Legacy VTK file of the C-alpha trace (Angstrom):
# vtk DataFile Version 3.0
C-alpha trace
ASCII
DATASET POLYDATA
POINTS 309 float
90.439 125.102 57.791
89.755 121.539 56.406
88.042 118.861 58.246
88.737 115.256 58.387
87.655 111.966 60.110
91.194 110.943 60.327
93.258 114.153 61.030
97.013 114.208 62.171
97.311 115.640 65.514
100.012 117.085 67.753
100.339 116.812 71.635
101.484 120.167 72.690
100.588 120.381 76.521
104.164 120.408 77.642
106.403 123.598 77.817
107.778 124.832 74.576
110.961 125.521 76.069
113.373 122.562 75.416
115.234 122.782 78.610
112.051 122.593 80.565
110.973 119.492 78.487
114.032 117.854 79.377
113.523 118.467 83.024
109.921 117.225 82.693
111.126 114.173 80.852
113.455 113.259 83.988
110.496 113.863 86.316
108.012 111.815 84.281
110.597 108.981 83.785
111.322 108.846 87.531
107.507 108.689 88.422
106.872 106.269 85.650
109.698 104.044 86.824
108.673 104.217 90.597
105.028 103.395 89.578
106.077 100.398 87.708
108.456 99.123 90.208
106.110 99.724 93.028
103.149 98.112 91.575
105.223 95.073 90.258
106.785 94.508 93.724
103.237 94.738 95.315
101.781 92.154 92.965
104.844 89.865 93.513
104.465 90.213 97.398
100.774 89.401 97.398
101.027 86.431 94.792
104.000 84.971 96.657
102.504 84.945 100.233
99.382 82.824 100.776
98.536 84.774 103.816
97.612 87.533 101.521
95.224 85.622 99.460
92.220 87.311 100.917
89.476 89.607 99.341
91.281 92.723 100.673
94.518 91.861 98.845
92.718 90.450 95.806
91.162 93.807 95.127
94.566 95.553 95.907
96.396 93.120 93.446
93.783 94.111 90.774
94.289 97.885 91.578
98.010 97.432 91.152
97.493 95.701 87.890
95.191 98.393 86.630
97.731 101.149 87.722
100.376 99.444 85.901
98.219 99.520 82.639
97.048 103.052 83.484
100.596 104.348 83.646
101.703 102.644 80.321
98.837 103.955 78.484
99.938 107.604 78.439
103.522 107.644 79.851
105.344 106.328 76.710
103.920 108.970 74.325
104.443 111.606 76.858
108.079 110.590 77.447
108.771 110.368 73.765
107.219 113.893 73.109
109.127 115.495 75.983
112.559 113.992 74.905
112.156 114.272 71.004
110.170 117.565 70.996
107.736 115.630 68.598
104.231 115.071 69.873
102.769 114.048 66.688
100.016 111.267 66.975
97.610 109.838 64.397
93.993 109.879 65.171
93.566 106.284 65.315
96.549 106.237 68.045
94.834 108.906 69.663
91.541 107.065 69.820
93.173 103.904 71.145
94.933 105.718 73.866
91.804 107.591 74.983
89.829 104.263 74.950
92.309 102.539 77.194
92.813 105.581 79.341
89.092 105.731 79.956
88.983 101.893 80.846
91.632 101.951 83.349
90.470 105.300 85.091
86.869 103.885 85.395
88.354 100.506 86.698
90.370 102.428 89.268
87.229 104.105 90.389
84.968 101.095 90.555
87.796 99.065 92.292
88.310 101.648 94.951
84.626 101.328 95.632
84.795 97.517 95.854
87.534 98.019 98.332
85.436 100.233 100.338
82.627 97.750 100.322
85.202 95.100 101.613
86.221 97.261 104.535
82.595 97.772 105.239
81.984 94.156 105.437
85.170 93.462 107.488
84.391 95.863 110.196
80.683 95.947 110.130
79.795 92.252 109.717
83.149 90.439 110.790
81.258 87.131 111.620
79.445 87.050 108.291
82.470 88.281 106.283
83.534 84.911 104.865
80.138 84.439 103.640
79.727 88.016 102.232
83.015 88.186 100.605
83.384 84.856 98.861
85.886 84.374 96.023
82.995 84.162 93.605
81.552 87.469 94.662
85.090 89.136 94.649
85.508 87.813 91.113
82.155 89.032 90.007
82.811 92.507 91.567
86.125 92.813 89.581
84.709 91.293 86.398
81.709 93.642 86.617
83.980 96.682 87.068
86.003 95.563 84.009
82.855 94.869 81.834
81.303 98.324 82.886
84.610 100.267 82.176
85.073 98.530 78.739
81.298 99.159 77.614
81.336 102.911 78.649
84.799 103.529 77.068
83.730 101.797 73.766
80.594 104.008 73.622
82.557 107.032 73.966
85.363 105.790 71.454
82.667 104.840 68.799
80.877 108.177 69.008
84.131 110.142 68.944
85.196 108.206 65.768
82.182 109.462 63.862
83.111 113.224 64.384
85.222 115.355 61.933
88.106 117.318 63.227
90.045 120.240 61.916
93.401 118.855 60.323
96.771 119.690 61.549
95.746 121.001 64.893
97.666 121.045 68.235
96.058 119.285 71.360
96.845 121.387 74.298
97.446 118.372 76.583
100.123 115.690 76.964
97.710 112.874 76.059
94.468 112.399 74.231
91.463 113.476 76.314
87.820 114.190 75.583
87.786 117.870 76.318
90.509 118.936 73.882
89.315 116.717 71.245
85.907 118.186 71.386
87.359 121.657 70.986
89.150 120.620 67.829
85.998 119.055 66.329
84.204 120.735 63.380
81.076 118.650 64.087
78.313 119.262 66.463
79.516 117.633 69.770
76.605 118.534 71.967
75.406 114.971 72.248
78.864 113.474 72.940
79.366 116.211 75.610
75.972 115.636 77.269
76.383 111.831 77.159
79.842 112.139 78.737
78.597 114.391 81.473
75.807 111.860 82.251
78.129 108.780 82.241
80.856 110.597 84.167
78.370 111.535 86.740
77.048 108.052 87.021
80.388 106.451 87.137
81.886 109.189 89.219
79.249 110.347 91.816
77.505 106.868 92.140
80.664 105.074 93.433
81.738 107.851 95.471
78.380 107.975 97.192
78.682 104.148 97.914
82.184 104.714 99.204
80.886 107.427 101.573
77.994 105.453 102.711
80.385 102.427 103.326
82.708 104.700 105.337
79.825 106.331 107.316
78.545 102.824 108.428
82.165 101.902 109.164
82.860 104.750 111.368
79.684 104.335 113.134
80.717 100.737 113.996
84.045 101.931 115.064
82.548 104.587 117.355
80.682 101.599 119.058
84.093 99.725 119.761
84.610 100.044 123.640
88.454 99.996 123.653
90.577 102.554 122.124
93.098 99.979 121.014
90.177 98.315 119.121
89.111 101.560 117.405
92.864 102.151 116.322
93.217 98.727 114.956
89.810 99.128 113.017
90.606 102.465 111.507
94.330 101.344 110.600
92.671 98.953 108.220
90.993 101.815 106.340
93.610 104.541 106.586
95.520 103.427 103.443
92.454 103.112 101.122
90.824 106.311 102.468
93.944 108.129 101.615
93.954 106.940 97.941
90.117 107.647 97.708
90.822 111.283 98.550
93.766 111.689 96.250
92.054 110.004 93.465
88.821 111.855 93.522
90.332 115.299 94.338
92.524 115.161 91.368
89.758 113.670 89.058
87.268 116.330 89.966
89.759 119.144 89.600
90.159 118.125 86.125
86.669 116.943 84.980
84.172 118.777 87.127
83.430 121.168 84.176
81.932 121.058 80.595
84.149 118.858 78.551
84.891 121.425 75.793
86.264 123.968 78.239
89.896 124.805 77.517
92.525 123.311 79.744
94.209 125.457 82.395
97.679 124.933 83.839
96.215 123.774 87.052
94.179 121.136 85.220
97.181 119.826 83.518
98.940 119.512 86.948
95.822 117.688 88.288
96.002 115.382 85.211
99.769 114.616 85.901
98.731 113.813 89.490
96.157 111.031 88.541
98.107 109.779 85.651
101.418 109.279 87.200
101.479 110.513 90.856
98.454 108.365 92.238
99.489 105.172 90.673
103.059 105.855 92.114
101.606 106.492 95.504
99.248 103.541 95.669
101.872 100.616 96.312
103.901 102.866 98.766
100.992 103.816 100.747
99.490 100.401 101.045
103.068 98.690 101.686
104.466 101.229 104.198
101.199 101.046 106.513
100.731 97.268 106.199
102.919 94.872 108.297
101.823 91.833 106.186
102.893 93.331 102.948
106.140 94.507 104.358
106.794 91.200 105.728
106.099 89.554 102.473
108.186 92.096 100.459
111.149 91.490 102.783
110.726 87.683 102.224
110.461 87.998 98.563
113.400 90.449 98.195
115.428 88.139 100.455
114.773 85.266 98.141
115.818 87.326 95.173
119.009 88.318 96.914
119.870 84.485 97.316
119.244 83.682 93.639
121.642 86.582 92.806
LINES 1 310
309 0 1 2 3 4 5 6 7 8 9 10 11 12 13 14 15 16 17 18 19 20 21 22 23 24 25 26 27 28 29 30 31 32 33 34 35 36 37 38 39 40 41 42 43 44 45 46 47 48 49 50 51 52 53 54 55 56 57 58 59 60 61 62 63 64 65 66 67 68 69 70 71 72 73 74 75 76 77 78 79 80 81 82 83 84 85 86 87 88 89 90 91 92 93 94 95 96 97 98 99 100 101 102 103 104 105 106 107 108 109 110 111 112 113 114 115 116 117 118 119 120 121 122 123 124 125 126 127 128 129 130 131 132 133 134 135 136 137 138 139 140 141 142 143 144 145 146 147 148 149 150 151 152 153 154 155 156 157 158 159 160 161 162 163 164 165 166 167 168 169 170 171 172 173 174 175 176 177 178 179 180 181 182 183 184 185 186 187 188 189 190 191 192 193 194 195 196 197 198 199 200 201 202 203 204 205 206 207 208 209 210 211 212 213 214 215 216 217 218 219 220 221 222 223 224 225 226 227 228 229 230 231 232 233 234 235 236 237 238 239 240 241 242 243 244 245 246 247 248 249 250 251 252 253 254 255 256 257 258 259 260 261 262 263 264 265 266 267 268 269 270 271 272 273 274 275 276 277 278 279 280 281 282 283 284 285 286 287 288 289 290 291 292 293 294 295 296 297 298 299 300 301 302 303 304 305 306 307 308
């Protein structure tokens, strides 16, 4: 087989059965629409209510914005491939999709960690909270997450662009990802794989350890609260975030806790769908359904919209 630095590729991770692809198209379209609608409404609710202009809701709004971008990075091509039965994608398109996918995935991870730090400061240091989580520090945490995510993704994309690939090959996935591309490379990918494992470990394990440490201190502080009502109120502020941390890391580790060049199984494709579409869809609903302030703001916003109509 011929090798090229700019090969034509085909995304073939979806079913070869046209009827199943139509069914998948309906499911993916519903999830994508719910994700966009839920995150847009959450952004609107936070922006419209000045009571929600706090560090916790600042990070939540940034998470919703990232989830919007995350969904729109992979979903359009996925929907087009399932509807038209044509998964063709150029290498430059594939590289761009992979770059932005990695950026928003890393930002999701880092913002979840920033939110855990915010919860720790709220419960463990309530009197010093306004001094600890100032707007400037919140902005630095968000900007730092964005900068690290772009820097790491740029390194991966530049190194990947130097490899040669077999021409006219199928990618056994529904979007461009590192593992399937490494399998199609006719160059030596050991350095790329080793670097990916190191950076994935740093960006995956380090924030997770920080989140675990934050919650360990938080739970110890809650255990010292004398009243049951006080404990319940403190834990209620963490339950939504903790739910999303569990969903995010379980699906990501199910997909990436293996050598990058290992072939994808059907279970890993399901996990990929989970963190690509299901997790961004669940985020706004979990935070809004469990939060009285957000529900009040949403009712207010929707009421204003109905008057305008």
